[in-house]
C-alpha positions as CSV (number, residue, x, y, z in Angstrom):
1,X,-36.2,70.3,2.2
2,X,-36.4,71.4,-1.4
3,X,-33.8,71.2,-4.1
4,X,-33.5,72.3,-7.6
5,X,-30.8,71.9,-10.4
6,X,-30.5,74.3,-13.0
7,X,-28.3,74.9,-15.9
8,X,-28.3,77.6,-18.7
9,X,-25.4,79.2,-20.8
10,X,-22.8,80.7,-18.6
11,X,-22.8,84.5,-18.1
12,X,-21.8,86.7,-14.9
13,X,-24.3,87.1,-12.0
14,X,-26.2,83.9,-12.0
15,X,-25.4,82.9,-8.6
16,X,-26.2,86.2,-7.4
17,X,-29.5,86.4,-9.2
18,X,-30.6,82.7,-7.9
19,X,-29.4,83.8,-4.3
20,X,-31.3,87.0,-4.2
21,X,-34.5,85.2,-5.7
22,X,-34.4,82.6,-2.7
23,X,-33.6,85.3,-0.3
24,X,-36.7,87.4,-1.4
25,X,-38.8,84.4,-0.4
26,X,-36.8,84.2,3.0
27,X,-35.3,80.7,2.1
28,X,-32.5,79.3,4.2
29,X,-30.0,77.9,1.8
30,X,-28.6,74.4,3.3
31,X,-26.2,73.7,0.3
32,X,-25.0,75.0,-2.8
33,X,-23.1,73.6,-5.5
34,X,-22.0,75.0,-9.1
35,X,-19.6,74.8,-11.8
36,X,-19.3,75.5,-15.6
37,X,-18.7,72.8,-18.1
38,X,-18.3,73.9,-22.0
39,X,-19.6,77.3,-21.5
40,X,-22.8,75.8,-19.6
41,X,-23.5,76.8,-16.0
42,X,-24.7,74.0,-13.7
43,X,-26.0,74.8,-10.2
44,X,-27.9,72.6,-7.4
45,X,-29.2,74.3,-4.3
46,X,-31.0,72.9,-1.3
47,X,-33.2,75.0,1.2
48,X,-35.6,74.5,4.0
49,X,-39.1,74.3,3.0
50,X,-40.6,77.5,4.5
51,X,-44.1,76.9,2.7
52,X,-43.2,79.7,0.2
53,X,-44.4,77.3,-2.7
54,X,-47.1,74.8,-2.4
55,X,-45.5,72.4,-4.8
56,X,-43.0,71.9,-7.6
57,X,-45.5,73.4,-10.3
58,X,-46.1,76.5,-8.5
59,X,-42.2,77.1,-8.0
60,X,-41.7,76.4,-11.8
61,X,-44.5,78.5,-12.9
62,X,-43.0,81.6,-10.9
63,X,-39.3,80.6,-12.0
64,X,-40.0,80.4,-15.7
65,X,-41.2,83.9,-15.8
66,X,-38.0,85.3,-14.3
67,X,-35.0,86.7,-16.5
68,X,-32.6,84.1,-14.9
69,X,-34.9,81.2,-15.8
70,X,-34.7,82.0,-19.6
71,X,-32.8,79.8,-21.8
72,X,-32.4,77.2,-19.0
73,X,-33.5,73.9,-17.7
74,X,-34.8,73.3,-14.1
75,X,-35.7,70.2,-12.0
76,X,-37.2,70.9,-8.7
77,X,-38.0,68.3,-6.1
78,X,-39.8,68.8,-2.8
79,X,-38.6,65.9,-0.2
80,X,-41.9,65.8,1.4
81,X,-42.6,62.2,0.9
82,X,-40.6,59.1,0.2
83,X,-39.8,58.4,-3.4
84,X,-40.9,55.2,-4.9
85,X,-38.3,52.6,-6.1
86,X,-39.1,49.5,-8.0
87,X,-36.1,46.9,-8.4
88,X,-35.3,44.2,-10.7
89,X,-33.1,41.1,-9.9
90,X,-31.8,37.9,-11.4
91,X,-29.9,35.0,-10.1
92,X,-27.4,37.1,-7.9
93,X,-28.9,39.2,-5.2
94,X,-25.9,41.1,-3.8
95,X,-27.0,44.5,-5.2
96,X,-30.5,44.0,-4.1
97,X,-29.5,43.1,-0.6
98,X,-27.1,46.1,-0.7
99,X,-29.9,48.6,-1.5
100,X,-32.3,47.3,0.9
101,X,-29.7,47.4,3.7
102,X,-29.0,50.8,3.0
103,X,-32.5,51.8,3.0
104,X,-33.3,50.0,6.3
105,X,-30.3,52.0,7.9
106,X,-31.5,55.3,6.6
107,X,-28.6,55.7,4.2
108,X,-30.6,56.1,1.1
109,X,-32.7,58.8,2.5
110,X,-36.6,59.5,1.4
111,X,-36.7,56.1,-0.4
112,X,-39.0,53.1,-0.3
113,X,-39.1,49.9,-2.3
114,X,-42.7,49.6,-3.8
115,X,-41.9,46.3,-5.5
116,X,-39.2,43.7,-6.6
117,X,-39.6,41.9,-9.8
118,X,-37.2,38.8,-10.4
119,X,-36.8,36.3,-13.2
120,X,-35.3,34.2,-10.1
121,X,-37.3,33.5,-7.0
122,X,-36.1,36.0,-4.2
123,X,-39.6,36.0,-2.6
124,X,-37.9,35.2,0.9
125,X,-35.7,38.3,0.7
126,X,-38.7,40.4,0.0
127,X,-40.8,38.9,2.4
128,X,-38.5,39.7,5.4
129,X,-39.2,43.2,4.7
130,X,-42.7,43.2,3.6
131,X,-42.0,44.1,0.0
132,X,-44.3,42.9,-2.8
133,X,-42.3,40.3,-4.8
134,X,-43.3,39.3,-8.5
135,X,-41.7,36.3,-9.9
136,X,-41.8,36.6,-13.8
137,X,-39.9,34.1,-15.8
138,X,-38.2,35.5,-19.0
139,X,-37.3,32.1,-20.5
140,X,-40.3,30.5,-22.4
141,X,-42.5,33.4,-21.6
142,X,-42.8,35.9,-24.6
143,X,-45.2,38.2,-22.7
144,X,-42.8,38.9,-19.7
145,X,-42.3,42.4,-20.6
146,X,-46.0,43.4,-20.7
147,X,-46.4,41.6,-17.4
148,X,-43.8,43.5,-15.9
149,X,-45.1,46.9,-17.4
150,X,-48.6,46.2,-15.8
151,X,-46.6,45.9,-12.3
152,X,-45.1,49.1,-13.0
153,X,-48.0,50.8,-14.2
154,X,-49.7,49.7,-10.8
155,X,-47.0,51.2,-8.5
156,X,-45.9,54.2,-10.8
157,X,-42.3,54.2,-9.3
158,X,-40.3,57.4,-9.4
159,X,-37.2,55.3,-10.4
160,X,-36.3,51.8,-11.3
161,X,-33.1,49.9,-10.4
162,X,-31.7,47.0,-12.1
163,X,-30.0,45.2,-9.3
164,X,-28.0,42.7,-11.6
165,X,-31.0,42.0,-13.7
166,X,-29.6,39.9,-16.5
167,X,-32.1,40.5,-19.4
168,X,-31.8,43.3,-22.2
169,X,-34.6,45.8,-21.9
170,X,-36.5,46.6,-25.4
171,X,-36.6,50.3,-26.2
172,X,-40.7,49.9,-26.1
173,X,-40.1,48.7,-22.4
174,X,-37.7,51.5,-21.6
175,X,-40.4,54.1,-23.2
176,X,-43.5,52.6,-21.4
177,X,-41.7,52.4,-18.0
178,X,-42.1,56.2,-18.1
179,X,-39.5,56.7,-15.4
180,X,-35.5,56.9,-15.1
181,X,-33.8,53.5,-14.9
182,X,-30.3,52.7,-13.3
183,X,-28.2,49.7,-14.2
184,X,-25.1,48.1,-12.9
185,X,-22.8,46.0,-14.6
186,X,-18.9,45.0,-14.6
187,X,-16.9,47.5,-16.6
188,X,-14.7,45.3,-18.2
189,X,-17.4,43.4,-20.1
190,X,-16.6,45.2,-23.3
191,X,-13.4,43.4,-23.1
192,X,-14.8,40.2,-21.8
193,X,-18.1,39.4,-23.2
194,X,-20.2,36.2,-23.0
195,X,-21.4,34.0,-19.9
196,X,-17.9,33.7,-18.1
197,X,-16.3,37.2,-18.0
198,X,-14.7,36.6,-14.6
199,X,-13.1,33.5,-15.8
200,X,-11.7,35.2,-19.1
201,X,-10.5,38.0,-17.0
202,X,-8.7,35.5,-14.8
203,X,-6.9,33.8,-17.7
204,X,-5.8,37.3,-19.0
205,X,-4.4,38.3,-15.6
206,X,-6.3,41.6,-15.0
207,X,-5.0,43.7,-12.4
208,X,-8.0,46.0,-12.1
209,X,-11.6,45.1,-12.0
210,X,-14.3,47.7,-12.1
211,X,-18.1,48.4,-12.0
212,X,-20.3,51.1,-13.8
213,X,-23.6,52.4,-13.2
214,X,-25.5,54.2,-15.6
215,X,-28.9,55.4,-16.9
216,X,-30.4,53.0,-19.2
217,X,-31.3,53.8,-22.9
218,X,-32.3,51.8,-26.0
219,X,-28.5,51.5,-27.0
220,X,-27.0,48.6,-24.9
221,X,-24.8,49.8,-22.1
222,X,-24.2,53.2,-23.5
223,X,-26.4,55.2,-21.1
224,X,-25.0,58.3,-19.3
225,X,-22.8,57.1,-16.7
226,X,-23.6,58.0,-13.0
227,X,-21.1,56.2,-10.8
228,X,-17.9,54.1,-11.3
229,X,-15.4,52.4,-9.0
230,X,-12.2,49.9,-9.5
231,X,-10.7,47.1,-7.3
232,X,-7.1,46.2,-7.6
233,X,-6.5,42.5,-8.3
234,X,-3.1,40.7,-6.9
235,X,-1.4,37.7,-8.2
236,X,-2.7,34.4,-6.8
237,X,-6.3,35.5,-6.6
238,X,-8.7,32.8,-7.9
239,X,-11.6,33.1,-10.3
240,X,-13.9,32.9,-6.9
241,X,-11.9,35.6,-5.5
242,X,-12.5,37.7,-8.6
243,X,-16.1,37.2,-8.5
244,X,-16.2,38.1,-4.8
245,X,-14.4,41.2,-5.5
246,X,-16.8,42.0,-8.5
247,X,-19.8,41.6,-6.4
248,X,-18.3,43.8,-3.6
249,X,-17.6,46.5,-6.3
250,X,-20.9,46.2,-8.1
251,X,-23.1,46.5,-5.1
252,X,-21.1,49.4,-3.8
253,X,-21.4,51.4,-7.1
254,X,-25.0,50.7,-7.7
255,X,-25.9,51.9,-4.2
256,X,-23.8,54.9,-4.6
257,X,-25.5,55.8,-8.0
258,X,-28.9,55.3,-6.6
259,X,-28.1,57.6,-3.8
260,X,-26.9,60.3,-6.4
261,X,-30.3,59.8,-8.4
262,X,-32.6,59.9,-5.2
263,X,-31.0,62.9,-4.1
264,X,-31.4,64.6,-7.4
265,X,-27.7,65.1,-7.9
266,X,-27.4,63.6,-11.5
267,X,-28.3,65.9,-14.4
268,X,-28.3,64.5,-17.8
269,X,-27.4,66.9,-20.6
270,X,-26.0,66.2,-24.0
271,X,-25.5,62.7,-23.3
272,X,-23.6,62.6,-20.4
273,X,-24.4,63.1,-16.6
274,X,-23.2,66.0,-14.5
275,X,-23.1,64.7,-10.9
276,X,-23.1,66.9,-7.9
277,X,-21.4,66.0,-4.6
């Protein structure tokens, strides 16, 4: 299968031109979704790979010369091999376990975990699935980012997921990682900062808790949002119950966000994401 996302200034006839182009190459379209935001046209198309193009570069080179391609931005992906995912984790492994389980069950298609890096030891989890694990402490270890970057350079992942990795990434690290990074955090953290957000939320009697997954940028927790969800809190819930609900929400949102990214359904434009179904 092949898919592309494309966006350009909106005008009449774009869908017809793209469909005609694919029909000319005898492509069987499997899925098509399009919409307009702020006079910008966005579309995502999937079709069966019939060998009309050898790779993404061949398609991009041809497409860029077409009138419909002028002034637009294209992302093309051939699903002809698994995409590589690197995962980072800290003390709590719930988001990590959810992603590994989804991949093992086939719910995250065309993805394989190349490595796991942790500042807590979760080597037993990685060993069960034969995934390389690298324990890199972040306390009293001023070189931890350079050590992590050497591993990233060795495996060259297509994406990195921060599975509740509780360490701020430097702007230099984000740049040198050279791939999209997806993070997950509790969405009420801006209101309840510090080491004990669930305890503070309990004291304030919150009625909704949420989680947000987003792309990582140098500005802390300001990256384009991919996926969000909330869970309702009932009176009488303990702090431990809040933490359980928070973990369940976080791991679900994180896995859903990675699924969108791995399926190339999240397009970043003007600092926010356009996410296809």
